[in-house]
C-alpha positions, 0 to 999 in steps of 0.5 A, a space after each residue: 564750760 567755764 574756766 576756773 580762774 587762777 586768782 583767789 576767788 571771792 569768799 562765798 557768803 552761803 553754801 550755794 553761792 557760785 565759785 570754788 572756795 579754797 580756804 579751809 582755815 578758818 573752817 566754815 563748815 566743820 561738820 562736813 570735814 568731820 563727816 569726811 574723816 568718819 568716812 575715811 575710817 569706814 573703808 572696805 574693799 570688794 575682795 573682803 566679800 566672800 560670795 562662794 557660798 552664794 553660788 550653791 544657794 542660787 542653785 536652791 532657789 525657785 524659778 520665782 526667786 531666781 527671777 527676783 534676784 536676777 532683776 535685783 542685781 540688774 538694778 544694782 548694775 546701774 543704780 550707783 553709776 547714776 549716783 556717781 555721775 550726779 556727784 561729779 556733774 552737779 553736787 561737786 560743782 555747786 556745793 561751795 565748801 572745800 570741806 564738803 568737797 572733801 566729803 564728796 571726793 570720798 563719796 565718789 570713791 565709795 560709789 566706785 567700790 559699790 560699782 565694783 561690788 555689783 560688777 563682781 556680783 553679776 560676774 558671780 551670779 550670772 556666768 552666762 555672758 548674754 545674761 550678764 550683758 542683758 543685766 548691764 543693759 537693764 536700763 534699756 530692756 527691763 521696763 521696771 528699771 527703765 522707769 526708775 531711771 526715767 524718774 531719776 533723770 526727770 528730777 535731776 537733769 534740769 540742773 545739769 546745764 546750770 553753771 552757776 546758781 545765781 537765782 532762787 529758782 536755780 537754787 530750788 532746782 538744785 535742792 530738788 536734785 539733791 533731795 531726789 539723789 539722797 531721799 529717793 535714789 539712795 534713801 528709797 530705791 536702794 532701801 527697797 533693794 536692801 529689803 529683798 537682800 535681807 529677806 533672803 538673809 533671814 532665810 539663811 540664803 545669800 550670806 555673801 550678798 548680805 554681807 556686802 549689802 551691809 557695808 553698802 548700807 553703812 555707806 549709804 546711811 552716811 551719804 544720806 546724812 551728809 546730803 541732809 546736812 547740806 539741806 539743813 545748812 541751806 535752810 538756815 542760810 536761805 530759809 526763803 527757798 523752803 516755801 510751800 511750793 518746794 514742799 509740794 514738789 518734794 512730796 510729789 517727788 517722794 510719791 512718784 518714787 514710791 510708785 516707781 519702786 512699786 512697779 519694780 516690786 511687781 516685777 520682782 514679786 509677781 504673785 508673791 513669795 513667802 514673806 515678800 509681796 507687793 503689798 508688804 513692799 508698799 507698806 515698807 516703802 511708804 514708811 521709808 518715804 515718810 521718814 525721809 519727808 520728816 527728816 527734810 522737815 516736811 509732813 508725812 503723807 502715808 502713816 504706814 508702819 514697817 512690815 519687815 521685822 527682819 530689816 531691823 533684826 538683820 541690820 542691828 545684828 550686822 551693824 553691831 558686829 561691824 564695830 567688832 570685826 577683826 582687822 582682817 575683815 576691815 582695813 580701817 577700824 570704825 568708831 561710832 553708832 548707827 541709829 536705825 530707827 530713822 533709816 528704816 
């Protein structure tokens, strides 16, 4: 592992130039700093999520619904840990901006809160120690979750051994890692999971889970916005990196992510549940994948529409109320708006 020099580093010319730029003034990337400040305002704690009513709801679920929720919380148990590891091992190392690293530091804290939330969720939903242990080991013993993890590692691990992004090839590998991280894991896998949560919420079930998920959703929206802004900045500074080959790789990546998430949907939904089945989830995932491709500047490939009206309805209701909560519900007040059209 390289040792950081105590001498002042050479000032970076581009965002992905190797080194650890330390100078905050003059500020080269003020948008990243403002994103950090906005994230600090968006503070919540797991202790504010009330899961008591969920316990009674769980007893009312059918066996198929209990299977779905068991698989869902098993995925939650490992998903954010993959994200947090990549933040530390890759993104912080290679995004050479002190403003951006401030934001990444804050994001790491938020991922820790998410991990704590899912830990509390599993402890509440799965009182049997053996069931809990199996859920936390889902990446090893549940094929549909193992396949999602393999997808993540296949697209993200290639850059982990690179200490410095010296070549265009290395920088493209880093971009693929970042895009997989933001568009596929946070922007597709978690959005698929959110749909199941809001499906229960739309039927008056599992309000505690939905409340915590709304707060996680708020965080994930900000995480994606930051990552896509990094991609935009690199595109401006090094447009030659964004060639046809990269476009094809990103498109292939999103297609693979959709298929991995569909395998998960088949596991969760089985023969289908009222208002939730594999085909409707396919349409939803294809719609979300197209949104991610277009945000990244690539052509959409599916042309599907979102079949889940409850996603907009539940999201708008909760996220509108987010800004009007009493101080007892949030430790820090939040200002601003959320554009739901792009994310759903």
